[in-house]
Residue, then its C-alpha position, 0 to 999 in steps of 0.5 A: m425542487t423541479s418536476d424533472l428532479m422529482r420524476d427522476q427520484k421516483k424512478r430511482p430503482t429500489l429493492r422492490t424494483i429488482a425483486q419485480h425484475c427477477g421474480l423474487a421476494v424483496t427479502t431474497v434480493s436484500r439477502a442476496l445483495g448482502d451476500a447471505p450464506d444461505i442464498s445460492a451463488e446463482t441467485k446472487q449473480l442474478v440479483r447483482r446483474a439486475a442491480s447493475d443493469l437497473g442502476y441500483v445504488p444502496d441508500r447508505a443512510g438506510v443501510r447504516l440504520r439497518t445494519g450499523r455498517t457503512n459498506v465503506i473501506a477507508l484507505i488512509l494515505p499520505m499526500e504525495e506530490d511526487a509523480l512517481n509513487t505507488t498510490s495509483r496502483f495500490v488504490a486500483a488494486i484495493a478497489g478491484a478486490l472490493s469490486g463485486t462485494r457490497y463494499h466500496l473504497v474511500v481514500v482519506p488523506e493524511m493532511p500536512g500538520q495532522s498526526l498519524l492518528d488524526p485521520v484514523r481517529y476521525v474514521v472511527e469516531t464518526r463511524s464513516a467506514d467499517a475498516v481501515i487500511f494504512n501504510r508507513v507503519q512504525p514499530r510501536d505504531q499509535r494507530v495500531a495500538y488505538l485500533r486494537e484498543k477500539g476493536f476496529p477492523f484494520a489491516t496494514h501495509g507493513r508490520s508493527d511490533w504487534h504484527a502477530e496480532h493484526a492483519w498485514f501484508d509486507y514486502d521482505n525488506a530485510g531480504f532486499g537489504r541482504r540481497a542488495v549488499s551481497f550482490l554488490a559485494a559479489h561484483g567487487r563493490r566495497r564502499i556502498v551508499m545506502v538510500a534507505p526508508p526512514q528509520s522511524q518506519t519498521y521497513g526502514s530499520e529492517m532493511r538497514e539492519a539486514a544490509q549492515s549485517a550482510a556488509s559485515q559478513h562480506g567485509v564491505h562498508v555501507l555508508e548512510p549520508d546524514g539526513l538522507t532517506s528514500d523519501s527525501p526530495r529528489a533534488q536533495i538526493e541528487a546533490i548528496m549523491r554528487g557530493s558523495l562521489l567527490t569524496q575519496p575513497r569514492p563509493d562504488g555501489v548504491v542500494v536505493a529503496s524506491p524508484n523516485a530515489a533511484l532516479a535521483v541517484i542515477r542522475g547524480c551519478l551521471e552528473a558526477g561523470m560515473v558510468i553505471g555498470e562500470d564505475i558504480d553499480i546500483f541495486a534498486k527497488e521499484t514498484f512498477p517497471i520503469l528504471d531499466v527503461i531509463c537506465a541500463g545496467l541496473r540491478i532491480e528488485h520488484e515490489d508488487v503493490r498490486k498484490a499488496g492492495a488486493f491482499l489487504a482488501r481481502a484481509v479487512l473483509h475477513e476482519i469484518s466478517a470473522p472478527f475472532a478468527s486469525p488475522m490474514r498475514q503475508l510476507d512477500t519475497p523479493s523477485g529480481r529482474 
């Protein structure tokens, strides 16, 4: 070890450094950084500002030995190669909501070949985080069942069949399905192609059921091409959309559940010579404002993933601090533009 590195380590700020800087006891500094309820807000602010100015970083190994906690929240996400996805906004919202707390965020990827349960089990068995957040929830989700059995804090982006008993944030996808079909029917559309989320995921089945119910109510047909979902590759969605527009009677409306899929649908329609807003109407869901910049004449519903991320961060902190209290839950209502 070089002398420079040894000097740097010796200069690393500690709780005692902060205490001397603030004129406080070391125990007071420790409790302030731990957000103890008996420490005043003014003292906490003073200590946190000093810790930031001095470059203090807690020794995670020491924290874990003293408290049994890691001060880490694990966000488990699937690996996605597509550039247009919700990941960056979602991650930023969770990290932002954790800012100013003792917790920081670690992203754990779902790797190809793994089961959905594998990364969750790894976090729990290694105690590498104090809580987990995950998405793409299934009705009888094995991750939810496992975490409930272990008593491990978690929150989901989406609902399982046990949603009354765990923390979650969800977008009203059933409402989206109803609104989309009702809008298209009101504009004279009678044969509507639906590019929905995978049926295996709760929000996909909810959206489909609501859309089909609205179709029966309005006397229109909702068509779902075999093997096609909003998670399908863009090239596949484009090709199937072009093929659908060559059939007779030709579809005159589309419901599409993601911005990636919507871009493929738009291109497929244009390549088939369709004028969007005249020959065909598209009702799409997006997670950031982009679709109407690319193509005019769309009907768009916006899903705010930043709101979801911020809520889920607060929800897991609540699960950690108040494990026997009612879980935090929120259903977000669609907003159109």
